[in-house]
C-alpha positions in Angstrom: 5.1 -22.0 -2.5 4.4 -22.5 -6.3 6.0 -20.5 -9.0 2.8 -18.6 -9.6 2.5 -17.7 -5.9 6.1 -16.6 -6.0 5.3 -14.3 -8.9 2.4 -12.8 -7.0 4.5 -12.2 -3.9 7.4 -10.7 -6.0 5.0 -8.4 -7.8 3.6 -7.1 -4.5 7.0 -6.9 -2.8 8.3 -4.8 -5.7 5.9 -2.0 -5.0 7.0 0.7 -2.6 4.0 2.3 -1.0 4.1 5.8 0.5 3.7 6.3 4.3 0.1 7.4 3.7 -0.7 4.3 1.7 0.9 2.1 4.3 -1.2 3.8 7.0 -4.3 3.4 5.0 -3.5 -0.3 4.3 -3.0 -0.9 8.0 -6.3 0.8 8.9 -8.0 -1.3 6.3 -6.7 -4.5 7.9 -7.9 -3.2 11.4 -11.3 -2.4 10.0 -11.7 -5.7 8.2 -11.5 -4.2 4.7 -9.9 -6.4 2.0 -7.9 -3.6 0.4 -6.4 -4.1 -3.1 -2.9 -5.6 -3.2 0.0 -3.2 -3.8 0.6 -4.7 -7.2 -3.1 -4.0 -8.1 -2.8 -0.4 -6.8 0.3 0.2 -8.9 -1.5 -1.1 -11.9 -4.5 1.2 -11.4 -2.2 4.1 -11.1 -0.5 3.3 -14.4 -3.9 3.0 -16.1 -5.1 6.3 -14.6 -1.9 7.9 -15.8 -2.1 6.4 -19.3 -5.8 7.4 -19.5 -5.0 11.0 -18.6 -8.0 10.7 -16.2 -9.7 13.8 -15.1 -12.8 12.4 -13.5 -12.8 9.1 -11.5 -15.7 7.3 -9.9 -15.0 4.7 -7.2 -17.6 2.2 -5.8 -16.2 1.2 -2.4 -14.2 3.8 -0.6 -12.7 1.6 2.1 -10.0 3.4 4.0 -8.7 5.1 0.9 -6.1 2.7 -0.4 -7.5 2.5 -4.0 -8.4 6.1 -4.1 -4.9 7.2 -3.2 -3.5 4.9 -5.8 -5.8 6.2 -8.5 -5.1 9.9 -7.7 -1.4 9.1 -7.6 -1.6 8.1 -11.2 -3.9 11.0 -12.1 -2.8 14.0 -10.1 -5.2 16.4 -11.8 -8.3 14.2 -11.4 -11.2 14.5 -9.1 -12.5 11.4 -7.3 -16.1 10.6 -6.4 -16.3 7.7 -4.1 -19.3 5.8 -2.8 -19.5 3.6 0.3 -22.2 2.6 2.8 -19.8 2.9 5.8 -19.4 6.5 7.0 -16.7 5.4 9.5 -14.6 4.0 6.7 -15.0 7.2 4.7 -13.9 9.3 7.7 -10.7 7.2 7.8 -10.3 7.6 4.1 -10.7 11.4 4.2 -8.0 11.6 6.8 -5.7 9.3 4.7 -6.3 11.5 1.6 -5.1 14.5 3.6 -2.1 12.5 4.8 -1.3 11.7 1.2 -1.4 15.4 0.3 -4.5 15.2 -1.7 -6.5 18.5 -1.6 -10.0 18.2 -0.2 -11.6 19.7 -3.4 -10.3 16.7 -5.4 -12.4 14.2 -3.4 -16.2 13.9 -3.1 -17.4 11.2 -0.7 -21.0 9.9 -1.0 -22.4 7.8 1.8 -25.0 5.4 0.6 -25.8 2.2 -1.3 -24.2 2.1 -4.7 -27.4 0.5 -6.1 -29.3 3.6 -5.1 -26.6 6.2 -6.0 -25.4 4.9 -9.4 -28.7 5.1 -11.3 -28.8 8.9 -10.5 -25.4 9.7 -11.9 -24.8 11.2 -15.3 -23.9 8.8 -18.1 -20.6 9.1 -20.1 -19.1 11.3 -17.4 -16.1 9.4 -16.0 -12.7 8.5 -17.4 -12.3 5.6 -14.9 -14.9 3.7 -12.9 -13.3 1.6 -10.2 -15.4 -1.2 -8.5 -14.4 -2.7 -5.2 -17.6 -3.3 -3.3 -20.3 -5.9 -2.6 -19.2 -8.8 -4.8 -22.7 -10.2 -4.9 -23.7 -7.1 -6.9 -20.6 -6.9 -9.2 -22.6 -7.6 -12.5 -25.1 -4.8 -11.6 -22.2 -2.4 -10.8 -20.4 -3.1 -14.0 -23.6 -2.5 -16.0 -23.9 0.9 -14.3 -20.2 1.6 -14.7 -20.3 1.0 -18.5 -23.1 3.5 -18.8 -21.2 6.0 -16.7 -17.9 5.7 -18.4 -17.2 7.9 -21.3 -16.4 6.4 -24.7 -12.7 5.4 -24.4 -13.1 5.3 -20.6 -12.1 2.3 -18.5 -13.9 0.3 -15.9 -11.7 -1.5 -13.4 -13.0 -4.4 -11.3 -11.0 -5.5 -8.3 -10.9 -9.0 -6.8 -12.0 -10.4 -10.2 -10.4 -13.8 -9.4 -12.1 -13.8 -6.0 -9.5 -15.6 -3.8 -8.6 -18.1 -6.5 -12.2 -19.4 -6.7 -13.2 -18.0 -10.1 -10.6 -20.0 -12.0 -11.7 -23.3 -10.4 -14.8 -24.5 -12.1 -15.7 -26.7 -9.1 -16.3 -23.6 -7.0 -19.9 -22.8 -7.7 -20.8 -20.4 -4.9 -22.8 -17.3 -6.0 -19.8 -14.9 -5.9 -17.4 -17.1 -7.8 -20.1 -17.9 -10.4 -21.1 -14.3 -10.7 -17.5 -13.2 -11.4 -17.1 -16.1 -13.9 -20.3 -15.1 -15.7 -19.1 -11.5 -15.8 -15.7 -12.4 -17.2 -17.2 -14.6 -19.9 -19.8 -12.0 -21.0 -17.3 -9.2 -21.1 -14.8 -11.3 -23.1 -17.4 -11.9 -25.8 -18.7 -8.3 -26.0 -18.0 -6.3 -29.1 -18.7 -3.0 -27.3 -15.6 -3.2 -25.2 -12.0 -4.4 -25.1 -11.0 -6.2 -22.0 -8.1 -7.9 -20.2 -7.9 -9.8 -16.9 -4.7 -9.3 -14.9 -3.8 -12.0 -12.4 -1.9 -9.7 -10.1 -3.1 -9.7 -6.5 -6.6 -11.1 -6.5 -7.2 -10.2 -10.1 -8.0 -7.0 -11.9 -10.5 -6.9 -14.7 -9.9 -4.0 -17.1 -12.7 -3.0 -19.5 -12.3 -0.1 -21.9 -15.5 1.2 -23.6 -15.0 1.4 -27.3 -15.9 4.6 -29.1 -18.9 4.4 -31.5 
């Protein structure tokens, strides 16, 4: 194991997840969902707390791992979460209850994000978290930046896509899409951004105020 791999493992092992999170993570594994790493979850919670988030939008509900982490950091926030899989959302709803999150703090929308996002109100969310179809990540980020309020933050999970994005010889559509996204965001004057290498990568994009 390389030093970098040891750093990643240490960062994940350092995080102590609640019983509800552990259950949601296990269910994610059983359902074939690639849940965010504990280190990424902890980082999203810190960002949610530092933002003082009151309204969070999530693209990709999964079994609730990321949603629980976000609401842990922002205990007064409401979460709107979009997913195509109603079965996954049913598991997530149960896991939110297990985590002690009141039902009125979570709104689950079953549908394709590409259909739902265009109908949502712009500049309405403090945080937009994206962990869904990687083939559509650029489209989702474009919508997210419209939906985030000025000063709000867009978070993109799996931004290093299993180590393939940093390797220029990997030219599949997903790796190339993430690479193009990262390059474009880094050069944008409308946002300030950072790429964290924890877990499978977390792209953080804060929308600058006019």
